[in-house]
Backbone as ProteinMPNN parsed JSONL, in Angstrom:
{"seq_chain_A": "XXXXXXXXXXXXXXXXXXXXXXXXXXXXXXXXXXXXXXXXXXXXXXXXXXXXXXXXXXXXXXXXXXXXXXXXXXXXXXXXXXXXXXXXXXXXXXXXXXXXXXXXXXXXXXXXXXXXXXXXXXXXXXXXXXXXXXXXXXXXXXXXXXXXXXXXXXX", "coords_chain_A": {"N_chain_A": [[-78.607, 26.784, 30.279], [-77.469, 24.922, 28.9], [-74.583, 26.146, 29.62], [-74.384, 25.858, 32.105], [-74.555, 22.279, 32.187], [-71.868, 21.718, 31.231], [-69.964, 23.174, 32.355], [-70.087, 21.883, 34.882], [-69.36, 19.552, 33.606], [-66.424, 19.91, 33.799], [-64.742, 19.412, 31.897], [-62.213, 18.235, 29.611], [-59.269, 18.152, 27.05], [-58.963, 15.105, 27.162], [-61.151, 13.537, 27.719], [-63.987, 11.537, 27.055], [-67.118, 11.59, 26.159], [-70.62, 10.594, 27.239], [-73.272, 11.461, 25.624], [-76.514, 10.461, 26.654], [-80.17, 10.253, 25.274], [-80.034, 13.259, 23.492], [-81.23, 14.292, 21.884], [-81.84, 17.262, 19.636], [-78.865, 17.405, 19.363], [-77.491, 19.46, 21.133], [-76.4, 19.538, 24.023], [-74.435, 17.551, 23.235], [-72.864, 19.45, 20.977], [-71.86, 21.411, 22.111], [-70.641, 20.45, 24.16], [-68.08, 18.907, 22.609], [-66.895, 20.93, 22.083], [-65.15, 20.977, 23.862], [-63.817, 18.344, 24.499], [-62.459, 14.805, 24.044], [-63.92, 13.222, 22.118], [-67.803, 12.793, 21.963], [-70.44, 10.933, 21.803], [-73.781, 11.108, 21.409], [-76.477, 9.838, 21.587], [-80.294, 8.93, 20.987], [-83.317, 8.286, 20.414], [-85.323, 9.097, 18.834], [-86.124, 9.909, 15.416], [-86.43, 12.428, 14.162], [-84.81, 14.573, 15.917], [-82.718, 12.983, 15.844], [-81.86, 13.431, 12.979], [-81.803, 16.037, 13.402], [-79.671, 16.752, 15.208], [-77.248, 15.798, 13.606], [-77.571, 17.237, 11.349], [-77.229, 20.154, 12.44], [-73.938, 19.44, 13.458], [-72.597, 19.103, 11.01], [-73.344, 21.976, 10.509], [-72.292, 23.366, 11.752], [-69.379, 22.486, 11.607], [-68.472, 20.188, 13.555], [-66.176, 17.878, 14.741], [-65.511, 15.525, 16.211], [-67.628, 14.54, 16.835], [-70.572, 11.704, 17.574], [-73.299, 10.798, 16.511], [-75.719, 8.39, 17.546], [-78.968, 7.05, 16.328], [-80.834, 5.505, 17.623], [-82.706, 3.783, 20.399], [-81.922, 4.621, 24.18], [-82.043, 2.825, 25.562], [-81.356, 0.187, 23.647], [-78.531, 1.011, 23.083], [-76.951, 1.194, 25.351], [-76.9, -1.482, 25.547], [-75.402, -2.632, 23.908], [-72.862, -1.378, 23.727], [-69.6, -1.369, 23.904], [-68.516, 0.589, 24.676], [-65.899, 2.622, 26.293], [-66.542, 5.325, 28.585], [-65.949, 8.314, 30.297], [-67.229, 10.39, 31.078], [-70.325, 11.526, 31.368], [-74.085, 12.701, 29.843], [-77.438, 13.428, 30.926], [-80.37, 13.424, 29.888], [-83.092, 12.577, 30.226], [-87.027, 11.863, 29.465], [-90.059, 13.108, 30.954], [-90.897, 11.494, 32.607], [-87.905, 10.24, 33.113], [-85.078, 8.005, 33.891], [-85.895, 5.271, 33.559], [-85.419, 2.061, 33.133], [-83.019, 2.168, 31.857], [-80.925, 2.562, 33.311], [-79.511, 0.387, 35.102], [-78.054, -0.015, 33.639], [-76.781, 2.708, 32.418], [-75.208, 2.627, 34.979], [-73.36, 0.722, 35.067], [-71.33, 1.554, 33.842], [-69.344, 3.174, 34.7], [-68.698, 5.617, 34.786], [-66.84, 8.469, 35.641], [-68.343, 11.082, 35.978], [-71.628, 12.291, 35.952], [-74.04, 13.882, 34.582], [-76.941, 15.061, 35.282], [-80.112, 16.234, 33.822], [-82.955, 17.046, 34.887], [-86.621, 18.029, 34.395], [-89.012, 17.415, 35.454], [-89.166, 17.344, 38.589], [-90.083, 14.719, 40.487], [-89.483, 12.77, 38.859], [-86.647, 12.816, 38.839], [-86.198, 12.321, 41.442], [-87.413, 9.966, 42.463], [-85.659, 9.14, 40.105], [-82.874, 9.873, 41.443], [-82.274, 8.14, 43.958], [-81.759, 5.319, 43.184], [-78.955, 5.694, 41.904], [-77.058, 4.64, 43.563], [-73.859, 4.148, 44.587], [-72.699, 6.974, 43.615], [-72.602, 10.494, 44.252], [-74.597, 13.215, 44.993], [-72.49, 16.135, 43.961], [-73.459, 18.932, 43.537], [-76.0, 21.421, 42.64], [-78.193, 22.84, 40.43], [-80.503, 24.728, 39.712], [-82.517, 26.05, 37.174], [-84.617, 28.237, 35.702], [-87.124, 27.971, 33.582], [-88.877, 28.236, 32.37], [-90.543, 30.801, 33.197], [-92.849, 31.45, 35.449], [-94.699, 29.425, 35.601], [-95.465, 26.224, 37.227], [-92.924, 24.358, 36.368], [-89.589, 23.691, 36.303], [-86.504, 23.005, 35.489], [-83.829, 20.947, 36.623], [-80.199, 20.796, 37.658], [-78.233, 18.259, 37.807], [-75.839, 17.047, 39.034], [-73.335, 14.52, 39.116], [-70.978, 12.82, 41.319], [-68.75, 9.702, 41.651], [-68.575, 7.935, 43.922], [-66.132, 7.099, 46.289]], "CA_chain_A": [[-78.56, 25.972, 30.433], [-76.136, 23.992, 28.608], [-73.063, 26.81, 30.517], [-74.424, 24.958, 33.397], [-74.04, 21.118, 32.047], [-70.55, 22.221, 31.154], [-69.244, 23.89, 33.296], [-70.624, 20.989, 35.421], [-68.728, 17.822, 33.573], [-65.116, 20.259, 33.531], [-64.215, 18.584, 30.493], [-61.036, 18.271, 28.977], [-59.51, 17.054, 25.883], [-58.88, 14.047, 27.624], [-62.518, 13.023, 28.21], [-64.978, 11.14, 26.113], [-68.608, 11.827, 27.156], [-71.665, 10.485, 26.429], [-74.721, 12.394, 26.05], [-77.863, 10.148, 26.442], [-81.472, 11.149, 25.205], [-79.201, 14.162, 23.301], [-82.276, 15.717, 21.455], [-81.096, 17.771, 18.708], [-76.987, 17.662, 19.975], [-77.559, 21.034, 22.174], [-75.048, 19.254, 24.759], [-73.474, 17.072, 22.479], [-72.064, 19.699, 20.43], [-71.413, 22.065, 22.993], [-68.933, 18.974, 25.122], [-67.095, 18.785, 21.589], [-65.441, 21.774, 22.107], [-63.686, 20.954, 25.316], [-63.547, 17.448, 25.436], [-62.253, 14.146, 23.064], [-65.14, 12.639, 21.824], [-68.338, 13.204, 22.426], [-71.552, 10.538, 21.532], [-75.082, 11.351, 21.578], [-77.503, 8.824, 21.586], [-81.011, 9.381, 20.823], [-84.163, 7.159, 20.013], [-86.266, 9.932, 17.63], [-85.498, 10.091, 14.014], [-86.595, 13.722, 13.727], [-84.085, 14.689, 16.724], [-81.372, 12.649, 15.628], [-81.516, 14.563, 11.789], [-81.176, 17.718, 13.269], [-78.336, 16.407, 15.219], [-76.461, 15.539, 12.556], [-77.23, 18.87, 10.63], [-76.355, 20.79, 13.223], [-72.991, 18.731, 13.253], [-72.525, 19.505, 9.426], [-73.783, 23.109, 10.288], [-70.868, 23.856, 12.957], [-68.323, 21.686, 11.019], [-67.724, 19.964, 14.583], [-65.924, 16.64, 13.856], [-65.657, 14.985, 17.241], [-68.966, 13.851, 17.696], [-70.927, 10.735, 16.642], [-74.687, 11.208, 16.693], [-76.393, 7.29, 17.323], [-79.905, 6.544, 16.429], [-81.51, 3.916, 18.137], [-83.021, 4.086, 22.423], [-80.934, 4.858, 24.752], [-81.739, 1.263, 26.305], [-80.75, -0.294, 23.629], [-77.447, 1.417, 23.031], [-76.3, 0.538, 26.261], [-77.209, -3.102, 26.318], [-74.535, -3.049, 23.398], [-72.148, -1.013, 23.858], [-68.419, -1.648, 24.895], [-66.977, 1.751, 24.689], [-65.658, 3.376, 27.845], [-66.999, 6.648, 28.449], [-65.442, 8.844, 32.258], [-68.272, 11.888, 31.749], [-72.035, 11.458, 30.877], [-74.444, 13.096, 30.195], [-78.185, 12.112, 30.838], [-80.988, 14.831, 29.727], [-84.303, 12.163, 30.001], [-87.95, 12.4, 29.187], [-90.07, 13.572, 32.408], [-91.033, 10.124, 33.076], [-87.057, 9.826, 34.329], [-84.546, 7.563, 33.088], [-86.445, 3.968, 33.602], [-84.607, 0.523, 32.779], [-81.637, 2.62, 31.389], [-80.385, 3.491, 34.498], [-78.632, 0.479, 35.365], [-76.578, -0.298, 32.689], [-76.049, 3.906, 33.257], [-74.237, 2.873, 36.628], [-72.678, -0.331, 34.975], [-70.358, 2.688, 32.239], [-69.574, 3.288, 35.591], [-68.253, 7.048, 34.536], [-66.616, 9.311, 37.048], [-68.521, 12.036, 36.205], [-72.78, 12.339, 35.45], [-74.102, 15.127, 34.745], [-77.915, 14.801, 35.279], [-81.006, 17.174, 33.52], [-84.457, 16.913, 34.658], [-87.683, 18.706, 33.959], [-89.495, 16.781, 36.134], [-88.766, 16.426, 39.834], [-90.535, 13.759, 40.907], [-88.552, 11.491, 38.147], [-85.77, 13.043, 39.457], [-85.665, 11.833, 42.895], [-86.413, 8.521, 41.974], [-83.971, 7.873, 39.556], [-81.439, 9.505, 41.906], [-82.286, 7.381, 44.699], [-80.934, 4.291, 42.534], [-78.184, 6.125, 41.88], [-75.722, 3.922, 44.211], [-71.965, 4.411, 44.152], [-72.665, 8.093, 43.202], [-72.993, 11.695, 45.52], [-74.607, 14.937, 44.621], [-71.827, 17.002, 44.301], [-73.555, 19.954, 42.966], [-77.13, 21.163, 42.198], [-78.151, 23.905, 40.017], [-82.076, 25.082, 39.585], [-82.971, 26.691, 36.33], [-86.211, 28.693, 36.37], [-86.85, 28.059, 31.818], [-90.499, 28.562, 32.161], [-90.677, 31.632, 33.969], [-94.361, 32.151, 35.749], [-95.053, 28.027, 35.762], [-94.469, 25.271, 38.243], [-92.04, 23.773, 35.806], [-88.015, 24.031, 36.48], [-85.413, 22.787, 35.018], [-82.451, 20.928, 37.832], [-78.985, 20.082, 36.587], [-77.387, 17.834, 39.06], [-73.319, 16.676, 39.031], [-73.128, 13.5, 40.499], [-69.626, 12.346, 40.88], [-68.451, 8.649, 41.69], [-68.04, 8.142, 45.047], [-65.082, 5.962, 46.785]], "C_chain_A": [[-77.866, 24.366, 30.135], [-74.362, 24.823, 29.842], [-73.286, 25.58, 32.09], [-73.704, 22.878, 33.598], [-72.676, 21.138, 31.804], [-70.148, 22.463, 31.689], [-69.186, 22.588, 34.48], [-69.617, 20.048, 35.142], [-66.809, 18.36, 33.853], [-64.507, 19.061, 32.655], [-63.012, 19.502, 29.98], [-60.753, 17.463, 27.552], [-58.58, 14.818, 25.801], [-60.458, 12.965, 27.471], [-63.295, 12.513, 26.913], [-66.396, 11.054, 26.617], [-69.663, 11.398, 26.023], [-73.222, 10.518, 26.736], [-76.233, 11.075, 25.572], [-79.085, 11.042, 26.633], [-81.047, 12.655, 25.038], [-80.025, 14.668, 22.403], [-81.562, 16.061, 20.289], [-79.287, 18.049, 19.027], [-77.437, 18.796, 20.893], [-76.408, 20.934, 22.99], [-74.303, 18.674, 24.222], [-71.941, 18.224, 21.526], [-71.278, 20.602, 21.23], [-70.203, 21.779, 23.822], [-68.311, 19.126, 23.74], [-66.238, 19.394, 21.287], [-64.382, 21.454, 22.951], [-63.025, 19.456, 25.536], [-63.35, 16.222, 23.665], [-62.594, 13.957, 21.901], [-66.006, 12.789, 22.819], [-69.552, 11.68, 21.375], [-72.423, 11.046, 21.437], [-75.332, 10.511, 21.597], [-79.393, 9.279, 21.724], [-82.134, 8.503, 19.825], [-85.579, 7.697, 19.092], [-85.767, 10.317, 16.663], [-85.572, 11.323, 14.301], [-84.501, 14.336, 14.587], [-82.945, 14.18, 16.024], [-80.68, 13.432, 13.912], [-81.233, 15.244, 12.373], [-79.925, 17.704, 13.97], [-77.508, 16.59, 14.613], [-76.313, 16.889, 11.524], [-77.1, 19.858, 11.147], [-74.774, 20.46, 13.661], [-72.417, 19.29, 11.93], [-72.533, 21.324, 9.671], [-72.094, 23.732, 10.987], [-69.889, 22.908, 12.82], [-67.358, 21.076, 12.467], [-67.318, 17.933, 13.992], [-65.595, 14.776, 14.755], [-66.777, 14.711, 17.973], [-69.874, 13.248, 16.764], [-72.784, 10.588, 17.642], [-75.581, 9.209, 16.029], [-78.26, 7.48, 17.034], [-80.551, 5.164, 16.557], [-82.053, 4.611, 19.879], [-81.591, 4.327, 22.756], [-81.088, 3.425, 25.383], [-81.114, 0.472, 25.15], [-79.351, -0.566, 22.997], [-76.735, 1.082, 24.453], [-76.155, -0.623, 26.689], [-75.936, -3.14, 24.867], [-73.006, -3.223, 23.509], [-70.998, -1.248, 24.711], [-67.447, -0.508, 24.707], [-67.209, 1.64, 25.983], [-65.99, 4.802, 27.776], [-66.42, 7.295, 30.135], [-66.44, 9.625, 32.019], [-69.722, 10.979, 30.963], [-73.368, 12.349, 30.922], [-76.0, 13.109, 29.834], [-79.617, 13.744, 30.999], [-83.029, 14.016, 29.369], [-85.84, 12.521, 29.662], [-88.55, 12.265, 31.213], [-90.464, 12.336, 33.044], [-89.623, 9.297, 33.532], [-86.55, 8.802, 33.352], [-84.75, 5.657, 33.022], [-85.431, 2.723, 33.883], [-83.288, 0.735, 32.675], [-81.103, 2.649, 32.578], [-79.195, 2.103, 35.132], [-77.344, -0.086, 34.624], [-75.891, 1.198, 32.931], [-74.89, 3.579, 34.071], [-73.177, 1.699, 35.811], [-71.571, 0.491, 33.653], [-69.499, 3.051, 33.301], [-68.626, 5.046, 35.704], [-67.651, 7.93, 36.187], [-67.528, 10.094, 37.454], [-70.029, 11.875, 35.749], [-73.134, 13.785, 35.5], [-76.106, 15.155, 33.928], [-79.005, 15.966, 34.515], [-82.267, 16.311, 33.657], [-85.479, 18.086, 33.986], [-88.434, 18.431, 34.553], [-89.099, 15.983, 37.952], [-88.531, 16.014, 40.894], [-89.506, 12.415, 40.488], [-87.097, 11.663, 38.386], [-85.042, 12.289, 40.501], [-85.499, 10.789, 43.207], [-85.481, 7.896, 41.147], [-82.586, 8.567, 41.023], [-80.945, 8.886, 43.45], [-81.465, 5.974, 44.603], [-79.907, 4.831, 41.814], [-76.889, 6.002, 42.89], [-74.453, 4.277, 44.174], [-71.491, 5.788, 43.859], [-73.452, 8.928, 44.051], [-73.137, 12.41, 44.904], [-73.258, 15.511, 44.571], [-72.177, 18.578, 44.034], [-74.94, 20.216, 42.322], [-77.772, 22.759, 41.252], [-79.817, 24.049, 39.18], [-81.879, 26.02, 38.202], [-84.413, 26.91, 35.388], [-86.162, 28.485, 34.157], [-87.988, 28.158, 31.288], [-90.722, 29.419, 32.702], [-92.968, 31.615, 34.599], [-95.164, 30.698, 36.033], [-94.631, 27.272, 36.686], [-93.638, 24.587, 37.705], [-90.444, 24.713, 35.931], [-87.061, 22.851, 36.083], [-84.094, 22.277, 36.359], [-81.392, 19.954, 37.117], [-78.725, 19.875, 37.619], [-76.079, 17.124, 38.844], [-73.584, 15.515, 39.499], [-71.364, 12.266, 40.135], [-69.327, 10.683, 41.796], [-67.655, 8.602, 43.125], [-67.073, 6.692, 45.867], [-64.328, 5.929, 45.996]], "O_chain_A": [[-77.783, 23.293, 30.733], [-73.499, 24.231, 30.491], [-72.539, 24.849, 32.741], [-72.961, 22.346, 34.423], [-72.187, 20.198, 32.431], [-69.307, 21.575, 31.83], [-68.066, 22.386, 34.948], [-68.941, 19.612, 36.074], [-65.963, 17.489, 34.061], [-63.92, 18.025, 32.967], [-62.823, 20.717, 29.916], [-61.445, 16.597, 27.017], [-58.088, 13.975, 25.051], [-60.516, 11.786, 27.123], [-63.178, 13.102, 25.838], [-66.646, 10.33, 27.581], [-69.744, 11.574, 24.807], [-73.997, 9.992, 27.536], [-76.745, 10.928, 24.462], [-79.285, 11.969, 27.418], [-81.374, 13.449, 25.92], [-79.581, 15.721, 21.945], [-80.702, 15.287, 19.868], [-78.758, 19.126, 18.752], [-78.105, 18.121, 21.676], [-75.509, 21.774, 22.954], [-73.152, 19.021, 24.489], [-70.733, 18.006, 21.433], [-70.057, 20.608, 21.077], [-69.209, 22.449, 24.1], [-67.613, 20.104, 24.009], [-65.218, 19.133, 20.649], [-63.163, 21.588, 22.843], [-62.113, 19.204, 26.323], [-63.816, 16.517, 22.564], [-62.015, 14.278, 20.863], [-65.732, 12.901, 24.013], [-69.281, 11.58, 20.178], [-72.009, 12.192, 21.258], [-74.339, 9.785, 21.646], [-79.68, 10.004, 22.676], [-81.845, 8.128, 18.689], [-86.548, 7.015, 18.758], [-84.865, 11.144, 16.795], [-84.539, 11.625, 14.899], [-83.426, 14.42, 13.994], [-82.155, 15.014, 15.581], [-79.533, 13.822, 13.694], [-80.046, 15.496, 12.167], [-79.04, 18.465, 13.578], [-76.792, 17.559, 14.867], [-75.283, 17.39, 11.072], [-76.796, 20.781, 10.391], [-74.297, 21.385, 14.319], [-71.556, 20.147, 12.131], [-71.722, 21.967, 9.004], [-71.15, 24.375, 10.528], [-69.453, 22.415, 13.86], [-66.152, 21.259, 12.635], [-67.906, 17.14, 13.257], [-65.505, 13.619, 14.345], [-66.966, 14.641, 19.188], [-70.132, 13.683, 15.641], [-73.165, 10.389, 18.796], [-75.875, 8.839, 14.893], [-78.755, 8.271, 17.838], [-80.691, 4.169, 15.845], [-81.754, 5.717, 20.329], [-80.552, 4.292, 22.096], [-80.024, 2.903, 25.717], [-80.113, -0.104, 25.576], [-78.933, -1.634, 22.55], [-75.641, 0.55, 24.267], [-75.588, -0.993, 27.717], [-75.427, -4.251, 25.018], [-72.232, -4.18, 23.468], [-71.101, -1.343, 25.934], [-66.22, -0.489, 24.614], [-68.051, 1.05, 26.66], [-65.632, 5.421, 26.774], [-66.578, 6.544, 31.097], [-66.938, 9.77, 33.135], [-69.801, 10.017, 30.199], [-73.737, 12.724, 32.035], [-76.239, 12.867, 28.651], [-79.707, 14.652, 31.825], [-83.911, 14.532, 28.682], [-85.951, 13.743, 29.556], [-88.013, 11.767, 32.202], [-90.249, 12.297, 34.256], [-89.677, 8.196, 34.08], [-87.124, 8.564, 32.29], [-83.905, 4.906, 32.534], [-84.765, 2.63, 34.914], [-82.426, -0.023, 33.122], [-80.208, 3.387, 32.165], [-78.123, 2.494, 35.594], [-76.197, -0.422, 34.92], [-74.78, 1.261, 33.457], [-73.786, 4.106, 33.934], [-71.994, 1.933, 36.058], [-71.169, -0.135, 32.673], [-68.458, 3.404, 32.746], [-68.034, 5.417, 36.717], [-68.034, 7.89, 37.356], [-67.842, 10.202, 38.64], [-69.955, 11.07, 34.821], [-72.668, 14.652, 36.239], [-76.47, 15.223, 32.754], [-78.449, 17.038, 34.757], [-82.622, 15.336, 32.994], [-85.077, 18.909, 33.162], [-89.212, 19.383, 34.487], [-88.891, 14.838, 38.353], [-87.736, 16.25, 41.803], [-88.99, 11.529, 41.169], [-86.338, 10.722, 38.155], [-83.905, 11.82, 40.552], [-84.544, 10.269, 43.785], [-84.822, 6.857, 41.198], [-81.651, 7.881, 41.437], [-79.849, 9.003, 43.997], [-80.747, 5.517, 45.492], [-79.918, 4.292, 40.707], [-75.996, 6.834, 43.049], [-74.239, 5.001, 43.202], [-70.287, 6.038, 43.801], [-74.531, 8.605, 44.549], [-72.266, 12.706, 44.086], [-72.746, 15.173, 45.638], [-71.32, 19.429, 44.269], [-75.261, 19.396, 41.463], [-77.57, 23.805, 41.869], [-80.095, 23.44, 38.147], [-80.923, 26.792, 38.273], [-85.035, 26.121, 34.676], [-85.176, 28.885, 33.538], [-88.24, 28.179, 30.083], [-91.751, 29.016, 33.244], [-93.983, 31.787, 33.925], [-96.221, 30.77, 36.658], [-93.491, 27.454, 37.113], [-93.234, 23.797, 38.558], [-90.231, 25.909, 35.734], [-87.155, 21.758, 36.641], [-83.503, 23.171, 36.965], [-81.503, 18.944, 36.421], [-78.786, 20.715, 38.517], [-75.94, 16.785, 37.669], [-74.224, 15.551, 40.55], [-70.948, 11.478, 39.285], [-69.956, 10.703, 42.854], [-66.54, 9.047, 43.398], [-67.454, 5.522, 45.903], [-63.379, 5.149, 46.081]]}, "name": "protein", "num_of_chains": 1, "seq": "XXXXXXXXXXXXXXXXXXXXXXXXXXXXXXXXXXXXXXXXXXXXXXXXXXXXXXXXXXXXXXXXXXXXXXXXXXXXXXXXXXXXXXXXXXXXXXXXXXXXXXXXXXXXXXXXXXXXXXXXXXXXXXXXXXXXXXXXXXXXXXXXXXXXXXXXXXX"}
């Protein structure tokens, strides 16, 4: 799944990446190998502690982790990001979605573990079009499927 996310983003050394709901930093740390900078945001204290440890273990300098809710971060950030990774909880992005759109990133990769939440959120991503979709079966022989969607700014 990490490979799909990173390849969809087509990262280069000039990209500033925002990773929302970053968890322990899997996508953030992988993106940092190709991007200028990565900011990971996570509201779960234990997850962000693990993300910081992973950063230190891998000696990656161009990643910063923020321990705060995604909504709080988006309400206060003045930074510009041209590429965004979103891996929300099963319920979807929720009220943060409008603030994500205001960042006006050129590309957004949305990773979903719930097709209903994904469908609901995608309807609200006006100004973006679906460029690629990949389903990944991370839980064989169950009804669960991860879906990776690349959204490109339209127009």
